[in-house]
C-alpha positions in Angstrom: -41.6 -20.2 36.8 -42.7 -21.6 33.5 -39.9 -22.3 31.1 -40.1 -22.7 27.3 -40.2 -26.2 26.0 -37.3 -27.5 23.9 -39.5 -27.5 20.8 -40.7 -23.9 21.5 -37.0 -22.8 21.7 -36.1 -24.6 18.5 -39.1 -23.2 16.6 -38.2 -19.6 17.7 -34.6 -20.1 16.7 -35.4 -21.2 13.2 -32.3 -22.0 11.1 -30.0 -21.1 14.0 -30.4 -24.8 15.1 -28.4 -25.7 11.9 -25.3 -23.7 13.1 -22.5 -25.9 14.5 -22.3 -23.6 17.5 -25.9 -24.6 18.4 -24.9 -28.2 18.4 -22.0 -27.5 20.7 -24.4 -26.0 23.3 -25.8 -29.5 23.8 -29.2 -28.5 25.1 -31.0 -31.1 27.1 -34.3 -31.4 29.0 -34.3 -32.1 32.7 -37.2 -32.6 35.0 -37.5 -30.4 38.0 -38.6 -32.8 40.6 -35.8 -32.9 43.2 -36.3 -29.3 44.6 -38.9 -28.6 47.2 -40.1 -25.6 45.2 -40.3 -27.6 42.0 -43.5 -28.2 40.1 -42.1 -31.2 38.3 -42.0 -29.4 35.0 -39.4 -29.9 32.3 -36.9 -27.2 31.6 -34.2 -26.8 28.9 -30.7 -26.5 30.3 -27.2 -26.1 28.8 -25.6 -29.5 29.4 -22.1 -28.2 30.3 -23.0 -25.4 32.6 -26.3 -26.6 33.9 -27.8 -23.1 33.4 -31.5 -22.9 32.8 -32.5 -21.6 29.4 -35.2 -19.0 29.8 -35.8 -18.0 26.2 -34.8 -18.5 22.6 -33.2 -15.0 22.8 -30.9 -16.2 25.5 -29.7 -19.1 23.3 -29.4 -16.8 20.3 -27.1 -14.5 22.2 -25.0 -17.4 23.4 -24.7 -18.6 19.7 -23.9 -15.0 18.6 -21.2 -14.7 21.2 -19.6 -18.0 20.0 -19.7 -16.9 16.4 -18.3 -13.5 17.3 -15.4 -15.3 19.1 -14.7 -17.1 15.8 -14.6 -13.8 14.0 -12.4 -12.2 16.7 -9.9 -15.1 16.4 -9.7 -15.1 12.6 -6.2 -16.0 11.4 -6.0 -13.6 8.4 -5.6 -16.6 6.0 -8.8 -16.3 3.8 -11.1 -13.3 4.0 -13.9 -15.5 2.6 -13.9 -17.5 5.8 -14.4 -14.5 8.0 -17.2 -13.2 5.7 -18.9 -16.6 5.8 -18.7 -16.5 9.6 -20.1 -13.0 9.7 -23.0 -14.1 7.5 -23.8 -16.9 10.0 -24.9 -14.1 12.3 -27.9 -13.2 10.1 -30.2 -16.0 11.1 -29.2 -15.5 14.7 -30.1 -11.8 14.5 -33.5 -12.7 12.9 -34.6 -14.5 16.1 -36.0 -11.2 17.5 -35.5 -7.4 17.5 -33.7 -7.6 20.8 -31.2 -10.2 19.5 -30.8 -8.1 16.3 -29.8 -5.1 18.4 -27.5 -7.3 20.5 -25.7 -8.7 17.4 -25.4 -5.4 15.6 -23.9 -3.7 18.7 -21.4 -6.5 19.2 -20.5 -6.7 15.5 -20.1 -3.0 15.2 -17.5 -3.0 17.9 -15.7 -6.1 16.5 -15.4 -5.1 12.8 -13.1 -2.2 13.7 -10.8 -4.5 15.6 -10.3 -7.2 12.9 -6.7 -7.9 12.3 -5.1 -7.1 8.9 -2.4 -9.4 7.5 1.0 -7.8 8.2 2.0 -7.5 4.6 -1.0 -5.3 3.8 -1.3 -3.0 6.9 0.4 0.0 5.2 -1.5 -0.4 2.0 -4.8 -0.6 3.8 -3.9 2.5 5.9 -3.4 4.4 2.6 -7.0 3.8 1.5 -8.3 4.8 4.9 -11.4 6.5 3.6 -12.5 3.3 1.8 -14.5 0.9 4.1 -11.9 -1.8 4.4 -12.4 -3.9 7.5 -9.6 -6.4 7.1 -7.3 -7.9 4.6 -6.0 -11.5 4.3 -2.5 -12.8 3.5 -3.3 -12.9 -0.3 -4.4 -9.2 -0.3 -8.1 -9.8 -0.5 -10.0 -7.4 1.7 -13.4 -7.5 3.5 -15.1 -4.3 2.4 -18.3 -2.4 2.3 -20.4 -0.2 4.5 -22.2 -3.3 5.7 -19.1 -5.5 5.8 -20.5 -7.7 2.9 -18.0 -7.7 0.1 -14.5 -8.9 -0.9 -12.1 -6.9 -3.1 -8.4 -7.2 -3.9 -6.3 -4.4 -2.4 -5.1 -3.5 -5.9 -8.6 -2.7 -7.0 -9.3 -0.6 -3.9 -6.1 1.4 -4.5 -7.3 2.3 -7.9 -10.6 3.8 -6.7 -11.4 7.4 -6.0 -11.4 6.3 -2.4 -7.7 6.0 -2.3 -6.1 8.4 0.1 -4.9 11.5 -1.6 -7.0 10.9 -4.7 
């Protein structure tokens, strides 16, 4: 099998290589010359697992999963942090249509599960028709149909979207 070269993978990944998760993957190149069926070609592998990397899409999905884990483990301290992390998925999704579909499906499932700071759970529930995805300990909420804005809970409560309005 012919594997992509390291430079082919990095070219296909574009700015994904600038993400700290990519650095943690620790890609390396090894020469296949010890196996009987080897053709002596070089192949990119993940340093820790030793898994062969077969495409830029595979790497992008691994990076996406790691970023999604960061989102899943958000501590409710600052909603701007989780929004920044969500935005890091954009260049990953841009790698290919297949990766975009993968990221969108994973993110759709995750945004409905984001934690809400305990002090704001009831208030967020009262504005249930407004697209609030999470709220931090200071009452700043991640909002919007595309999960792309921040608004204080007080401002949301004053909108026509408030429950019972």
